[in-house]
Every structure is written in C-alpha cells, then in structure tokens.
C-alpha positions, 0 to 999 in steps of 0.5 A: 282905665287903661288907655283904649279900653272897649267893653266887650259888649262894644267890641261885639256890636263893632264886629257885626257891624263890620261883618254887616256892612261888608256882606251888604256889599254884594249881590243875593243869592236866593235858594228855595225849594221847588217840586224835584229838589233845592234850586240855587240862582246867583247874579255871578259875572265870573265863570270861574269863581263860584257861589254856588258850589257842591259838597257831597252827593246830596249837599250843596253850598251857597255863599255871599261875601269875601270870596278867599273866606267862604273858599276856605270854609267851602274846601274844609267842608269838602275834607270834612265830608270826604274824610268821614264818608270814607272813614264811616259811611256816606250817608253818614255825611249830613248837612246838619254836621256840617252846619254845626262844624261851620258854626263853630269855625265861625263862631271861634273866628268872631270871638277870638280875632280881631276881624271877623269873617265878612260871610254868610253860608246856606249848606242844603241837603236834598232828601227823598222827598220835599218834606225831607230837604234841609236848609241851614243858614249861618251868619258871620257869628256862627248863628245857625237858622233852620230854614223852610221854603226859600232864603234870601242872604246878602245884598238887600236880602231882606227887600228881595226876601219880601218880593220872593215871598209874594211869589213863592209857594210850595211845589212850584216846578223848576221853570216856575222857581226860577221865574220866582228867583229872577223876579225877587232879584230884579228891582220893580222896573228894572231889566233881569239879570242877563244869562251870561251873568247868572250862576244857577244849579239844582240839587235835583232828587231824581238824579242817581247818586250825585244830586248837584247839577249846574244849569247853563247854556241851552237848558238855562235859556229853555228854562228862562224862556219857559218861565217867561211864558209859552211862545207864540204859534208861528203862521201857518206854512213857516218853518223847516219841512219835517221839523220837529217840535223842541219839547225841551228837557225834563226837569229831572233830566241829567243822567249819562244817557238819556232816552227821548220819550218820543223816538228812542234816541239817545241824547247828552245831558243838559247842563255841567256836572260840578267836579267839586274843583270849582271855586 
C-alpha cells in the first residue's frame, strides 16, 4: 500500500468534519415564514459584507461560512438568473433551479477539490400565497433539503432551532416573526443583539415587482419596539400639543410612494431596496 494512502470513506469524513467546524465558527442565521412572506435575520456587525441578499425578483439568498466562498456562489446565481430571465422569461427563474445549480457546484467542489467549501446556503422564493413559498437549504456537500416554516444554519444551529421551534407558529405578523427569531438567537438570560449589528430583510409578497427589501433604521427600530410590547401610555397633559400619534409602517409597505390612510399625504418608503451590488 503506498505511503500516505487514505481510504475514500475516511477522506470524505475528514472533509465533512473540516467543513462543519468552519461553518460552526460563525453566528447562526434564521430564515422563517410570516404572514406576508419570508423573513431573514442574521447577526452581522459589518454594514458592507452581507450574509443576506437578493438574487432575482422573488428570490432571496442567505449564507453562513467563509464570505469569499459564498459570495462567489451568490454572484454565480445572479448571472444564472439574469441570463435565463433575459433569454427566456422572468418567470422561468426559480429557487428550485438555483438550488439545483448550487447543489451541482457544491457537490463537485466537495468530491474533486482537496478543500471543500465551508458554507451553508438557503435559497428562497416567495409565492402568491404562503403555501407557494419555497425554502431550500444546501449544505457544503451539495445536499438539498426542502424546508417548511423556518430553517436555522451556522453556529449552534441545533440549539437555536430548538428555541425557535417553541416560538414559531404559521401566520405570524412581521413583528412577531422578528421577535421569535431574535429570541431564538439570544442565549437564555443574555442580551439581544443591538440594532446596529443586525442584518434583517424580507421577501414581501405584497410589494410590486421586486419583493426583496432590507429593513434598517427607523422602520426596524419600530418593529423591534412593537415586538417587545406596547409602549406605556404617557400621563394626561404630556406631549406636544396637536402631535399626531405614530401609527408605524404597514407590514407590506415599501412602494415608490405610500399614502397615509389618515390624511392621504405621500410618504417615502421605509427601509432600503437592495440593488444587488452589495456583498
């Protein structure tokens, strides 16, 4: 037997252990369904390097692991979607097709390369109704799982998933889903991740055309405040005279201009629209 020989079974086990250890070093990412679409929540201190992104009109992407590796996969998925959408029809670009493409790429790297990719991916597509939503989880070896309701990947995924299971229920509002995700990501007795270190986005089926939207700034702060319960009513006589109460955004908000239901005034949209140029 030649010196340094390793059986194929042992080689595959070593690669799998190596990839799992790399993925577990990061923070967990939570993807879950809510009443109007799919919510993504990830602790992320960087404002430039994203774990969550848009792939196409109705398709979102989330990843954990080595940034340079899953960023290459994200860009490849965008090129695939653009070419197929332009050549055929935009409706021909689906999360299932992207999941198959990623599975082939990850499987080939795992079997033929000395070092596997240290990544896990989630590819999602929001449908016209909750039962039409699609969530696919892809692991480092190219395995694909069709998930329902929610999925947790990276970090201590099993522990976070167990906490989320106790809180998740179908048909939650956006504020309730965000509260459940943050509660699952927080250790018992620990403090929740600050807003400045959270990356939050949605695929909102009520939006026109592009369904992906990042939740940042005041809108995210209002959602977090709503998820923690109603604010106490101030004593009589306090507050500015004639001040109007803040009704907060509607879960499906974010078109070019929104009209207030109370006074008909046009307001700017909440949150940022991802142009796909970010990491």
